[in-house]
PQR file with spaces between the fields and no chain letter, atoms N, CA, C, O and H, PARSE charges and radii, in Angstrom:
ATOM       1  N    MET     1     -70.217  -51.729 -176.746 -0.4000 1.5000
ATOM       2  CA   MET     1     -69.544  -52.711 -175.942 -0.0000 2.0000
ATOM       3  C    MET     1     -69.689  -52.315 -174.469  0.5500 1.7000
ATOM       4  O    MET     1     -69.537  -51.144 -174.121 -0.5500 1.4000
ATOM       5  N    LEU     2     -69.982  -53.288 -173.610 -0.4000 1.5000
ATOM       6  CA   LEU     2     -70.153  -53.031 -172.188 -0.0000 2.0000
ATOM       7  C    LEU     2     -68.917  -53.476 -171.411  0.5500 1.7000
ATOM       8  O    LEU     2     -68.335  -54.524 -171.691 -0.5500 1.4000
ATOM       9  H    LEU     2     -70.106  -54.239 -173.892  0.4000 1.0000
ATOM      10  N    TYR     3     -68.532  -52.666 -170.439 -0.4000 1.5000
ATOM      11  CA   TYR     3     -67.405  -52.980 -169.567 -0.0000 2.0000
ATOM      12  C    TYR     3     -67.846  -52.871 -168.120  0.5500 1.7000
ATOM      13  O    TYR     3     -68.580  -51.954 -167.752 -0.5500 1.4000
ATOM      14  H    TYR     3     -69.005  -51.815 -170.212  0.4000 1.0000
ATOM      15  N    GLN     4     -67.397  -53.808 -167.301 -0.4000 1.5000
ATOM      16  CA   GLN     4     -67.590  -53.747 -165.860 -0.0000 2.0000
ATOM      17  C    GLN     4     -66.361  -53.054 -165.287  0.5500 1.7000
ATOM      18  O    GLN     4     -65.231  -53.461 -165.556 -0.5500 1.4000
ATOM      19  H    GLN     4     -66.801  -54.554 -167.600  0.4000 1.0000
ATOM      20  N    ILE     5     -66.584  -52.003 -164.493 -0.4000 1.5000
ATOM      21  CA   ILE     5     -65.485  -51.188 -163.986 -0.0000 2.0000
ATOM      22  C    ILE     5     -65.599  -51.029 -162.478  0.5500 1.7000
ATOM      23  O    ILE     5     -66.681  -50.792 -161.941 -0.5500 1.4000
ATOM      24  H    ILE     5     -67.502  -51.672 -164.274  0.4000 1.0000
ATOM      25  N    LYS     6     -64.471  -51.164 -161.813 -0.4000 1.5000
ATOM      26  CA   LYS     6     -64.383  -50.859 -160.387 -0.0000 2.0000
ATOM      27  C    LYS     6     -63.560  -49.579 -160.278  0.5500 1.7000
ATOM      28  O    LYS     6     -62.414  -49.531 -160.725 -0.5500 1.4000
ATOM      29  H    LYS     6     -63.592  -51.356 -162.250  0.4000 1.0000
ATOM      30  N    VAL     7     -64.142  -48.556 -159.688 -0.4000 1.5000
ATOM      31  CA   VAL     7     -63.497  -47.244 -159.592 -0.0000 2.0000
ATOM      32  C    VAL     7     -62.912  -47.070 -158.198  0.5500 1.7000
ATOM      33  O    VAL     7     -63.542  -47.416 -157.200 -0.5500 1.4000
ATOM      34  H    VAL     7     -65.073  -48.596 -159.325  0.4000 1.0000
ATOM      35  N    LYS     8     -61.708  -46.533 -158.144 -0.4000 1.5000
ATOM      36  CA   LYS     8     -61.047  -46.233 -156.875 -0.0000 2.0000
ATOM      37  C    LYS     8     -60.731  -44.736 -156.846  0.5500 1.7000
ATOM      38  O    LYS     8     -59.633  -44.328 -157.225 -0.5500 1.4000
ATOM      39  H    LYS     8     -61.195  -46.251 -158.955  0.4000 1.0000
ATOM      40  N    PRO     9     -61.690  -43.912 -156.396 -0.5600 1.5000
ATOM      41  CA   PRO     9     -61.475  -42.462 -156.365  0.2800 2.0000
ATOM      42  C    PRO     9     -60.539  -42.051 -155.236  0.5500 1.7000
ATOM      43  O    PRO     9     -60.339  -42.799 -154.279 -0.5500 1.4000
ATOM      44  N    GLY    10     -59.964  -40.853 -155.356 -0.4000 1.5000
ATOM      45  CA   GLY    10     -59.082  -40.316 -154.333 -0.0000 2.0000
ATOM      46  C    GLY    10     -57.723  -40.972 -154.322  0.5500 1.7000
ATOM      47  O    GLY    10     -57.026  -40.933 -153.308 -0.5500 1.4000
ATOM      48  H    GLY    10     -60.126  -40.245 -156.134  0.4000 1.0000
ATOM      49  N    SER    11     -57.331  -41.573 -155.429 -0.4000 1.5000
ATOM      50  CA   SER    11     -56.048  -42.255 -155.527 -0.0000 2.0000
ATOM      51  C    SER    11     -54.936  -41.244 -155.786  0.5500 1.7000
ATOM      52  O    SER    11     -55.199  -40.119 -156.210 -0.5500 1.4000
ATOM      53  H    SER    11     -57.898  -41.604 -156.252  0.4000 1.0000
ATOM      54  N    SER    12     -53.701  -41.645 -155.530 -0.4000 1.5000
ATOM      55  CA   SER    12     -52.577  -40.727 -155.743 -0.0000 2.0000
ATOM      56  C    SER    12     -52.192  -40.612 -157.204  0.5500 1.7000
ATOM      57  O    SER    12     -51.519  -39.655 -157.589 -0.5500 1.4000
ATOM      58  H    SER    12     -53.488  -42.559 -155.185  0.4000 1.0000
ATOM      59  N    GLN    13     -52.604  -41.565 -158.027 -0.4000 1.5000
ATOM      60  CA   GLN    13     -52.302  -41.496 -159.453 -0.0000 2.0000
ATOM      61  C    GLN    13     -53.498  -41.985 -160.253  0.5500 1.7000
ATOM      62  O    GLN    13     -54.392  -42.636 -159.711 -0.5500 1.4000
ATOM      63  H    GLN    13     -53.151  -42.342 -157.714  0.4000 1.0000
ATOM      64  N    GLU    14     -53.514  -41.672 -161.537 -0.4000 1.5000
ATOM      65  CA   GLU    14     -54.594  -42.109 -162.408 -0.0000 2.0000
ATOM      66  C    GLU    14     -54.066  -43.182 -163.333  0.5500 1.7000
ATOM      67  O    GLU    14     -53.087  -42.978 -164.051 -0.5500 1.4000
ATOM      68  H    GLU    14     -52.788  -41.143 -161.977  0.4000 1.0000
ATOM      69  N    LYS    15     -54.734  -44.346 -163.308 -0.4000 1.5000
ATOM      70  CA   LYS    15     -54.329  -45.423 -164.198 -0.0000 2.0000
ATOM      71  C    LYS    15     -55.479  -46.393 -164.398  0.5500 1.7000
ATOM      72  O    LYS    15     -56.439  -46.411 -163.627 -0.5500 1.4000
ATOM      73  H    LYS    15     -55.529  -44.511 -162.725  0.4000 1.0000
ATOM      74  N    VAL    16     -55.365  -47.205 -165.454 -0.4000 1.5000
ATOM      75  CA   VAL    16     -56.359  -48.214 -165.785 -0.0000 2.0000
ATOM      76  C    VAL    16     -55.659  -49.569 -165.805  0.5500 1.7000
ATOM      77  O    VAL    16     -54.612  -49.728 -166.433 -0.5500 1.4000
ATOM      78  H    VAL    16     -54.585  -47.190 -166.080  0.4000 1.0000
ATOM      79  N    ILE    17     -56.245  -50.541 -165.113 -0.4000 1.5000
ATOM      80  CA   ILE    17     -55.717  -51.897 -165.098 -0.0000 2.0000
ATOM      81  C    ILE    17     -56.811  -52.822 -165.615  0.5500 1.7000
ATOM      82  O    ILE    17     -57.940  -52.798 -165.126 -0.5500 1.4000
ATOM      83  H    ILE    17     -57.096  -50.412 -164.603  0.4000 1.0000
ATOM      84  N    GLN    18     -56.462  -53.645 -166.618 -0.4000 1.5000
ATOM      85  CA   GLN    18     -57.424  -54.599 -167.161 -0.0000 2.0000
ATOM      86  C    GLN    18     -57.114  -55.984 -166.606  0.5500 1.7000
ATOM      87  O    GLN    18     -56.001  -56.489 -166.747 -0.5500 1.4000
ATOM      88  H    GLN    18     -55.545  -53.665 -167.015  0.4000 1.0000
ATOM      89  N    ASN    19     -58.123  -56.591 -165.969 -0.4000 1.5000
ATOM      90  CA   ASN    19     -57.987  -57.933 -165.411 -0.0000 2.0000
ATOM      91  C    ASN    19     -58.131  -58.975 -166.512  0.5500 1.7000
ATOM      92  O    ASN    19     -58.575  -58.666 -167.618 -0.5500 1.4000
ATOM      93  H    ASN    19     -59.027  -56.180 -165.855  0.4000 1.0000
ATOM      94  N    ASP    20     -57.752  -60.206 -166.202 -0.4000 1.5000
ATOM      95  CA   ASP    20     -57.852  -61.300 -167.166 -0.0000 2.0000
ATOM      96  C    ASP    20     -59.290  -61.589 -167.579  0.5500 1.7000
ATOM      97  O    ASP    20     -59.533  -62.056 -168.692 -0.5500 1.4000
ATOM      98  H    ASP    20     -57.390  -60.457 -165.304  0.4000 1.0000
ATOM      99  N    ASP    21     -60.247  -61.316 -166.691 -0.4000 1.5000
ATOM     100  CA   ASP    21     -61.653  -61.581 -166.997 -0.0000 2.0000
ATOM     101  C    ASP    21     -62.317  -60.448 -167.778  0.5500 1.7000
ATOM     102  O    ASP    21     -63.518  -60.512 -168.042 -0.5500 1.4000
ATOM     103  H    ASP    21     -60.049  -60.938 -165.786  0.4000 1.0000
ATOM     104  N    GLY    22     -61.570  -59.423 -168.148 -0.4000 1.5000
ATOM     105  CA   GLY    22     -62.105  -58.325 -168.950 -0.0000 2.0000
ATOM     106  C    GLY    22     -62.597  -57.134 -168.152  0.5500 1.7000
ATOM     107  O    GLY    22     -62.913  -56.096 -168.733 -0.5500 1.4000
ATOM     108  H    GLY    22     -60.594  -59.371 -167.933  0.4000 1.0000
ATOM     109  N    THR    23     -62.670  -57.257 -166.831 -0.4000 1.5000
ATOM     110  CA   THR    23     -63.089  -56.112 -166.022 -0.0000 2.0000
ATOM     111  C    THR    23     -61.935  -55.124 -165.901  0.5500 1.7000
ATOM     112  O    THR    23     -60.769  -55.481 -166.067 -0.5500 1.4000
ATOM     113  H    THR    23     -62.413  -58.100 -166.359  0.4000 1.0000
ATOM     114  N    LEU    24     -62.281  -53.892 -165.612 -0.4000 1.5000
ATOM     115  CA   LEU    24     -61.283  -52.836 -165.472 -0.0000 2.0000
ATOM     116  C    LEU    24     -61.284  -52.297 -164.052  0.5500 1.7000
ATOM     117  O    LEU    24     -62.332  -52.214 -163.410 -0.5500 1.4000
ATOM     118  H    LEU    24     -63.228  -53.602 -165.478  0.4000 1.0000
ATOM     119  N    ILE    25     -60.115  -51.935 -163.569 -0.4000 1.5000
ATOM     120  CA   ILE    25     -59.981  -51.189 -162.319 -0.0000 2.0000
ATOM     121  C    ILE    25     -59.392  -49.845 -162.710  0.5500 1.7000
ATOM     122  O    ILE    25     -58.327  -49.778 -163.323 -0.5500 1.4000
ATOM     123  H    ILE    25     -59.264  -52.002 -164.090  0.4000 1.0000
ATOM     124  N    VAL    26     -60.098  -48.764 -162.349 -0.4000 1.5000
ATOM     125  CA   VAL    26     -59.656  -47.421 -162.719 -0.0000 2.0000
ATOM     126  C    VAL    26     -59.380  -46.628 -161.455  0.5500 1.7000
ATOM     127  O    VAL    26     -60.264  -46.436 -160.621 -0.5500 1.4000
ATOM     128  H    VAL    26     -60.964  -48.818 -161.851  0.4000 1.0000
ATOM     129  N    TYR    27     -58.145  -46.170 -161.323 -0.4000 1.5000
ATOM     130  CA   TYR    27     -57.731  -45.337 -160.193 -0.0000 2.0000
ATOM     131  C    TYR    27     -57.866  -43.882 -160.608  0.5500 1.7000
ATOM     132  O    TYR    27     -57.327  -43.476 -161.638 -0.5500 1.4000
ATOM     133  H    TYR    27     -57.427  -46.326 -162.001  0.4000 1.0000
ATOM     134  N    LEU    28     -58.585  -43.092 -159.810 -0.4000 1.5000
ATOM     135  CA   LEU    28     -58.854  -41.685 -160.111 -0.0000 2.0000
ATOM     136  C    LEU    28     -58.321  -40.782 -159.011  0.5500 1.7000
ATOM     137  O    LEU    28     -58.374  -41.138 -157.834 -0.5500 1.4000
ATOM     138  H    LEU    28     -59.023  -43.421 -158.973  0.4000 1.0000
ATOM     139  N    ARG    29     -57.816  -39.634 -159.379 -0.4000 1.5000
ATOM     140  CA   ARG    29     -57.440  -38.622 -158.385 -0.0000 2.0000
ATOM     141  C    ARG    29     -58.672  -37.889 -157.868  0.5500 1.7000
ATOM     142  O    ARG    29     -58.699  -37.447 -156.720 -0.5500 1.4000
ATOM     143  H    ARG    29     -57.774  -39.345 -160.336  0.4000 1.0000
ATOM     144  N    ALA    30     -59.678  -37.761 -158.703 -0.4000 1.5000
ATOM     145  CA   ALA    30     -60.889  -37.016 -158.347 -0.0000 2.0000
ATOM     146  C    ALA    30     -61.626  -37.693 -157.200  0.5500 1.7000
ATOM     147  O    ALA    30     -61.610  -38.918 -157.072 -0.5500 1.4000
ATOM     148  H    ALA    30     -59.657  -38.120 -159.636  0.4000 1.0000
ATOM     149  N    LYS    31     -62.261  -36.895 -156.385 -0.4000 1.5000
ATOM     150  CA   LYS    31     -63.068  -37.370 -155.266 -0.0000 2.0000
ATOM     151  C    LYS    31     -64.501  -37.625 -155.750  0.5500 1.7000
ATOM     152  O    LYS    31     -64.944  -37.002 -156.715 -0.5500 1.4000
ATOM     153  H    LYS    31     -62.274  -35.901 -156.489  0.4000 1.0000
ATOM     154  N    PRO    32     -65.223  -38.531 -155.091 -0.5600 1.5000
ATOM     155  CA   PRO    32     -66.605  -38.792 -155.492  0.2800 2.0000
ATOM     156  C    PRO    32     -67.557  -37.727 -154.952  0.5500 1.7000
ATOM     157  O    PRO    32     -68.398  -38.006 -154.098 -0.5500 1.4000
ATOM     158  N    HIS    33     -67.416  -36.532 -155.449 -0.4000 1.5000
ATOM     159  CA   HIS    33     -68.210  -35.406 -154.973 -0.0000 2.0000
ATOM     160  C    HIS    33     -68.759  -34.657 -156.178  0.5500 1.7000
ATOM     161  O    HIS    33     -67.993  -34.257 -157.055 -0.5500 1.4000
ATOM     162  H    HIS    33     -66.733  -36.305 -156.143  0.4000 1.0000
ATOM     163  N    ASP    34     -70.065  -34.462 -156.235 -0.4000 1.5000
ATOM     164  CA   ASP    34     -70.740  -33.732 -157.317 -0.0000 2.0000
ATOM     165  C    ASP    34     -70.412  -34.284 -158.701  0.5500 1.7000
ATOM     166  O    ASP    34     -70.329  -33.518 -159.661 -0.5500 1.4000
ATOM     167  H    ASP    34     -70.687  -34.787 -155.523  0.4000 1.0000
ATOM     168  N    GLY    35     -70.227  -35.590 -158.823 -0.4000 1.5000
ATOM     169  CA   GLY    35     -69.984  -36.207 -160.119 -0.0000 2.0000
ATOM     170  C    GLY    35     -68.586  -36.016 -160.680  0.5500 1.7000
ATOM     171  O    GLY    35     -68.336  -36.337 -161.841 -0.5500 1.4000
ATOM     172  H    GLY    35     -70.294  -36.212 -158.043  0.4000 1.0000
ATOM     173  N    GLU    36     -67.668  -35.493 -159.867 -0.4000 1.5000
ATOM     174  CA   GLU    36     -66.300  -35.256 -160.355 -0.0000 2.0000
ATOM     175  C    GLU    36     -65.612  -36.559 -160.747  0.5500 1.7000
ATOM     176  O    GLU    36     -64.894  -36.603 -161.745 -0.5500 1.4000
ATOM     177  H    GLU    36     -67.871  -35.232 -158.923  0.4000 1.0000
ATOM     178  N    ALA    37     -65.824  -37.620 -159.972 -0.4000 1.5000
ATOM     179  CA   ALA    37     -65.191  -38.902 -160.277 -0.0000 2.0000
ATOM     180  C    ALA    37     -65.748  -39.490 -161.574  0.5500 1.7000
ATOM     181  O    ALA    37     -64.992  -40.070 -162.353 -0.5500 1.4000
ATOM     182  H    ALA    37     -66.407  -37.584 -159.160  0.4000 1.0000
ATOM     183  N    ASN    38     -67.044  -39.354 -161.819 -0.4000 1.5000
ATOM     184  CA   ASN    38     -67.630  -39.866 -163.060 -0.0000 2.0000
ATOM     185  C    ASN    38     -67.089  -39.115 -164.271  0.5500 1.7000
ATOM     186  O    ASN    38     -66.812  -39.719 -165.307 -0.5500 1.4000
ATOM     187  H    ASN    38     -67.658  -38.883 -161.186  0.4000 1.0000
ATOM     188  N    THR    39     -66.939  -37.811 -164.142 -0.4000 1.5000
ATOM     189  CA   THR    39     -66.384  -37.007 -165.233 -0.0000 2.0000
ATOM     190  C    THR    39     -64.941  -37.410 -165.511  0.5500 1.7000
ATOM     191  O    THR    39     -64.542  -37.541 -166.668 -0.5500 1.4000
ATOM     192  H    THR    39     -67.164  -37.321 -163.300  0.4000 1.0000
ATOM     193  N    ALA    40     -64.158  -37.608 -164.451 -0.4000 1.5000
ATOM     194  CA   ALA    40     -62.765  -38.033 -164.602 -0.0000 2.0000
ATOM     195  C    ALA    40     -62.692  -39.434 -165.201  0.5500 1.7000
ATOM     196  O    ALA    40     -61.811  -39.714 -166.014 -0.5500 1.4000
ATOM     197  H    ALA    40     -64.482  -37.502 -163.511  0.4000 1.0000
ATOM     198  N    LEU    41     -63.607  -40.315 -164.808 -0.4000 1.5000
ATOM     199  CA   LEU    41     -63.644  -41.672 -165.345 -0.0000 2.0000
ATOM     200  C    LEU    41     -63.860  -41.651 -166.855  0.5500 1.7000
ATOM     201  O    LEU    41     -63.155  -42.340 -167.592 -0.5500 1.4000
ATOM     202  H    LEU    41     -64.323  -40.087 -164.148  0.4000 1.0000
ATOM     203  N    ILE    42     -64.816  -40.874 -167.312 -0.4000 1.5000
ATOM     204  CA   ILE    42     -65.092  -40.788 -168.741 -0.0000 2.0000
ATOM     205  C    ILE    42     -63.880  -40.245 -169.491  0.5500 1.7000
ATOM     206  O    ILE    42     -63.544  -40.739 -170.567 -0.5500 1.4000
ATOM     207  H    ILE    42     -65.388  -40.314 -166.713  0.4000 1.0000
ATOM     208  N    LYS    43     -63.232  -39.248 -168.938 -0.4000 1.5000
ATOM     209  CA   LYS    43     -62.052  -38.666 -169.567 -0.0000 2.0000
ATOM     210  C    LYS    43     -60.916  -39.686 -169.682  0.5500 1.7000
ATOM     211  O    LYS    43     -60.276  -39.785 -170.729 -0.5500 1.4000
ATOM     212  H    LYS    43     -63.504  -38.846 -168.063  0.4000 1.0000
ATOM     213  N    ILE    44     -60.667  -40.441 -168.613 -0.4000 1.5000
ATOM     214  CA   ILE    44     -59.588  -41.426 -168.612 -0.0000 2.0000
ATOM     215  C    ILE    44     -59.897  -42.577 -169.570  0.5500 1.7000
ATOM     216  O    ILE    44     -59.012  -43.034 -170.293 -0.5500 1.4000
ATOM     217  H    ILE    44     -61.187  -40.360 -167.763  0.4000 1.0000
ATOM     218  N    LEU    45     -61.153  -43.050 -169.580 -0.4000 1.5000
ATOM     219  CA   LEU    45     -61.516  -44.135 -170.483 -0.0000 2.0000
ATOM     220  C    LEU    45     -61.425  -43.703 -171.942  0.5500 1.7000
ATOM     221  O    LEU    45     -61.010  -44.487 -172.796 -0.5500 1.4000
ATOM     222  H    LEU    45     -61.872  -42.679 -168.992  0.4000 1.0000
ATOM     223  N    ALA    46     -61.806  -42.471 -172.231 -0.4000 1.5000
ATOM     224  CA   ALA    46     -61.711  -41.967 -173.599 -0.0000 2.0000
ATOM     225  C    ALA    46     -60.257  -41.959 -174.069  0.5500 1.7000
ATOM     226  O    ALA    46     -59.963  -42.312 -175.211 -0.5500 1.4000
ATOM     227  H    ALA    46     -62.143  -41.834 -171.537  0.4000 1.0000
ATOM     228  N    LYS    47     -59.370  -41.561 -173.193 -0.4000 1.5000
ATOM     229  CA   LYS    47     -57.947  -41.550 -173.532 -0.0000 2.0000
ATOM     230  C    LYS    47     -57.409  -42.979 -173.661  0.5500 1.7000
ATOM     231  O    LYS    47     -56.659  -43.275 -174.591 -0.5500 1.4000
ATOM     232  H    LYS    47     -59.609  -41.274 -172.265  0.4000 1.0000
ATOM     233  N    TYR    48     -57.784  -43.859 -172.743 -0.4000 1.5000
ATOM     234  CA   TYR    48     -57.305  -45.241 -172.721 -0.0000 2.0000
ATOM     235  C    TYR    48     -57.720  -46.008 -173.985  0.5500 1.7000
ATOM     236  O    TYR    48     -56.913  -46.723 -174.579 -0.5500 1.4000
ATOM     237  H    TYR    48     -58.393  -43.620 -171.987  0.4000 1.0000
ATOM     238  N    PHE    49     -58.998  -45.847 -174.389 -0.4000 1.5000
ATOM     239  CA   PHE    49     -59.518  -46.560 -175.549 -0.0000 2.0000
ATOM     240  C    PHE    49     -59.452  -45.744 -176.839  0.5500 1.7000
ATOM     241  O    PHE    49     -59.837  -46.232 -177.902 -0.5500 1.4000
ATOM     242  H    PHE    49     -59.653  -45.266 -173.906  0.4000 1.0000
ATOM     243  N    ASP    50     -58.971  -44.512 -176.752 -0.4000 1.5000
ATOM     244  CA   ASP    50     -58.842  -43.614 -177.904 -0.0000 2.0000
ATOM     245  C    ASP    50     -60.175  -43.446 -178.640  0.5500 1.7000
ATOM     246  O    ASP    50     -60.274  -43.659 -179.848 -0.5500 1.4000
ATOM     247  H    ASP    50     -58.658  -44.116 -175.889  0.4000 1.0000
ATOM     248  N    VAL    51     -61.191  -43.057 -177.870 -0.4000 1.5000
ATOM     249  CA   VAL    51     -62.520  -42.773 -178.409 -0.0000 2.0000
ATOM     250  C    VAL    51     -62.962  -41.406 -177.896  0.5500 1.7000
ATOM     251  O    VAL    51     -62.438  -40.937 -176.885 -0.5500 1.4000
ATOM     252  H    VAL    51     -61.111  -42.884 -176.888  0.4000 1.0000
ATOM     253  N    PRO    52     -63.909  -40.757 -178.564 -0.5600 1.5000
ATOM     254  CA   PRO    52     -64.419  -39.480 -178.062  0.2800 2.0000
ATOM     255  C    PRO    52     -65.172  -39.646 -176.743  0.5500 1.7000
ATOM     256  O    PRO    52     -65.840  -40.655 -176.520 -0.5500 1.4000
ATOM     257  N    LYS    53     -65.055  -38.647 -175.879 -0.4000 1.5000
ATOM     258  CA   LYS    53     -65.729  -38.689 -174.577 -0.0000 2.0000
ATOM     259  C    LYS    53     -67.246  -38.808 -174.721  0.5500 1.7000
ATOM     260  O    LYS    53     -67.907  -39.397 -173.865 -0.5500 1.4000
ATOM     261  H    LYS    53     -64.513  -37.826 -176.061  0.4000 1.0000
ATOM     262  N    THR    54     -67.792  -38.258 -175.786 -0.4000 1.5000
ATOM     263  CA   THR    54     -69.243  -38.260 -175.967 -0.0000 2.0000
ATOM     264  C    THR    54     -69.802  -39.645 -176.277  0.5500 1.7000
ATOM     265  O    THR    54     -71.012  -39.849 -176.183 -0.5500 1.4000
ATOM     266  H    THR    54     -67.256  -37.780 -176.481  0.4000 1.0000
ATOM     267  N    THR    55     -68.954  -40.595 -176.640 -0.4000 1.5000
ATOM     268  CA   THR    55     -69.440  -41.941 -176.948 -0.0000 2.0000
ATOM     269  C    THR    55     -69.525  -42.829 -175.709  0.5500 1.7000
ATOM     270  O    THR    55     -70.059  -43.935 -175.791 -0.5500 1.4000
ATOM     271  H    THR    55     -67.971  -40.429 -176.716  0.4000 1.0000
ATOM     272  N    ILE    56     -69.018  -42.381 -174.577 -0.4000 1.5000
ATOM     273  CA   ILE    56     -68.991  -43.182 -173.348 -0.0000 2.0000
ATOM     274  C    ILE    56     -70.181  -42.828 -172.467  0.5500 1.7000
ATOM     275  O    ILE    56     -70.440  -41.657 -172.189 -0.5500 1.4000
ATOM     276  H    ILE    56     -68.584  -41.482 -174.510  0.4000 1.0000
ATOM     277  N    THR    57     -70.902  -43.861 -172.033 -0.4000 1.5000
ATOM     278  CA   THR    57     -72.081  -43.680 -171.187 -0.0000 2.0000
ATOM     279  C    THR    57     -71.989  -44.601 -169.978  0.5500 1.7000
ATOM     280  O    THR    57     -71.674  -45.784 -170.113 -0.5500 1.4000
ATOM     281  H    THR    57     -70.692  -44.813 -172.259  0.4000 1.0000
ATOM     282  N    ILE    58     -72.262  -44.058 -168.803 -0.4000 1.5000
ATOM     283  CA   ILE    58     -72.348  -44.880 -167.592 -0.0000 2.0000
ATOM     284  C    ILE    58     -73.770  -45.427 -167.532  0.5500 1.7000
ATOM     285  O    ILE    58     -74.719  -44.683 -167.280 -0.5500 1.4000
ATOM     286  H    ILE    58     -72.517  -43.097 -168.694  0.4000 1.0000
ATOM     287  N    LYS    59     -73.913  -46.731 -167.766 -0.4000 1.5000
ATOM     288  CA   LYS    59     -75.233  -47.356 -167.823 -0.0000 2.0000
ATOM     289  C    LYS    59     -75.792  -47.643 -166.438  0.5500 1.7000
ATOM     290  O    LYS    59     -76.995  -47.505 -166.219 -0.5500 1.4000
ATOM     291  H    LYS    59     -73.143  -47.335 -167.971  0.4000 1.0000
ATOM     292  N    SER    60     -74.939  -48.039 -165.502 -0.4000 1.5000
ATOM     293  CA   SER    60     -75.401  -48.290 -164.137 -0.0000 2.0000
ATOM     294  C    SER    60     -74.253  -48.055 -163.173  0.5500 1.7000
ATOM     295  O    SER    60     -73.083  -48.142 -163.545 -0.5500 1.4000
ATOM     296  H    SER    60     -73.962  -48.151 -165.680  0.4000 1.0000
ATOM     297  N    GLY    61     -74.602  -47.756 -161.932 -0.4000 1.5000
ATOM     298  CA   GLY    61     -73.606  -47.539 -160.901 -0.0000 2.0000
ATOM     299  C    GLY    61     -73.068  -46.126 -160.832  0.5500 1.7000
ATOM     300  O    GLY    61     -71.950  -45.925 -160.359 -0.5500 1.4000
ATOM     301  H    GLY    61     -75.553  -47.684 -161.630  0.4000 1.0000
ATOM     302  N    ALA    62     -73.819  -45.145 -161.285 -0.4000 1.5000
ATOM     303  CA   ALA    62     -73.342  -43.763 -161.311 -0.0000 2.0000
ATOM     304  C    ALA    62     -72.995  -43.238 -159.916  0.5500 1.7000
ATOM     305  O    ALA    62     -72.172  -42.331 -159.788 -0.5500 1.4000
ATOM     306  H    ALA    62     -74.727  -45.308 -161.669  0.4000 1.0000
ATOM     307  N    LYS    63     -73.611  -43.796 -158.873 -0.4000 1.5000
ATOM     308  CA   LYS    63     -73.330  -43.327 -157.519 -0.0000 2.0000
ATOM     309  C    LYS    63     -72.537  -44.349 -156.702  0.5500 1.7000
ATOM     310  O    LYS    63     -72.371  -44.188 -155.493 -0.5500 1.4000
ATOM     311  H    LYS    63     -74.279  -44.532 -158.976  0.4000 1.0000
ATOM     312  N    GLY    64     -72.055  -45.386 -157.357 -0.4000 1.5000
ATOM     313  CA   GLY    64     -71.292  -46.422 -156.652 -0.0000 2.0000
ATOM     314  C    GLY    64     -69.917  -46.605 -157.258  0.5500 1.7000
ATOM     315  O    GLY    64     -69.559  -45.944 -158.233 -0.5500 1.4000
ATOM     316  H    GLY    64     -72.190  -45.517 -158.339  0.4000 1.0000
ATOM     317  N    ARG    65     -69.150  -47.507 -156.671 -0.4000 1.5000
ATOM     318  CA   ARG    65     -67.812  -47.791 -157.173 -0.0000 2.0000
ATOM     319  C    ARG    65     -67.805  -48.837 -158.274  0.5500 1.7000
ATOM     320  O    ARG    65     -66.866  -48.893 -159.068 -0.5500 1.4000
ATOM     321  H    ARG    65     -69.440  -48.043 -155.878  0.4000 1.0000
ATOM     322  N    LEU    66     -68.830  -49.657 -158.332 -0.4000 1.5000
ATOM     323  CA   LEU    66     -68.956  -50.644 -159.404 -0.0000 2.0000
ATOM     324  C    LEU    66     -69.873  -50.083 -160.475  0.5500 1.7000
ATOM     325  O    LEU    66     -71.028  -49.755 -160.207 -0.5500 1.4000
ATOM     326  H    LEU    66     -69.593  -49.612 -157.687  0.4000 1.0000
ATOM     327  N    LYS    67     -69.355  -49.975 -161.681 -0.4000 1.5000
ATOM     328  CA   LYS    67     -70.101  -49.334 -162.759 -0.0000 2.0000
ATOM     329  C    LYS    67     -70.123  -50.211 -163.993  0.5500 1.7000
ATOM     330  O    LYS    67     -69.219  -51.016 -164.216 -0.5500 1.4000
ATOM     331  H    LYS    67     -68.416  -50.242 -161.898  0.4000 1.0000
ATOM     332  N    THR    68     -71.159  -50.048 -164.790 -0.4000 1.5000
ATOM     333  CA   THR    68     -71.224  -50.631 -166.112 -0.0000 2.0000
ATOM     334  C    THR    68     -71.183  -49.479 -167.099  0.5500 1.7000
ATOM     335  O    THR    68     -72.013  -48.571 -167.052 -0.5500 1.4000
ATOM     336  H    THR    68     -71.894  -49.394 -164.610  0.4000 1.0000
ATOM     337  N    VAL    69     -70.205  -49.530 -167.991 -0.4000 1.5000
ATOM     338  CA   VAL    69     -69.989  -48.444 -168.936 -0.0000 2.0000
ATOM     339  C    VAL    69     -70.128  -48.975 -170.347  0.5500 1.7000
ATOM     340  O    VAL    69     -69.655  -50.068 -170.658 -0.5500 1.4000
ATOM     341  H    VAL    69     -69.531  -50.268 -168.029  0.4000 1.0000
ATOM     342  N    GLU    70     -70.781  -48.194 -171.209 -0.4000 1.5000
ATOM     343  CA   GLU    70     -70.981  -48.600 -172.594 -0.0000 2.0000
ATOM     344  C    GLU    70     -70.378  -47.568 -173.533  0.5500 1.7000
ATOM     345  O    GLU    70     -70.488  -46.362 -173.313 -0.5500 1.4000
ATOM     346  H    GLU    70     -71.165  -47.306 -170.957  0.4000 1.0000
ATOM     347  N    PHE    71     -69.739  -48.069 -174.583 -0.4000 1.5000
ATOM     348  CA   PHE    71     -69.279  -47.210 -175.692 -0.0000 2.0000
ATOM     349  C    PHE    71     -69.030  -48.026 -176.922  0.5500 1.7000
ATOM     350  O    PHE    71     -68.639  -47.482 -177.955 -0.5500 1.4000
ATOM     351  H    PHE    71     -69.650  -49.049 -174.761  0.4000 1.0000
């Protein structure tokens, strides 16, 4: 399943908000430095959807705030 995600790194709290159109907004404490935000994103999504971290793949947008994630 593919999800469109907008990431907001450097936030004061970590949370996931699902919009009516199915897109997700994910607030991360991690900074976008050396892939820390991507690692935190995978961890938060795994917890949110209750799936193993190894099943989540960032298909596009690894260096941007708009990402397509598959799991």
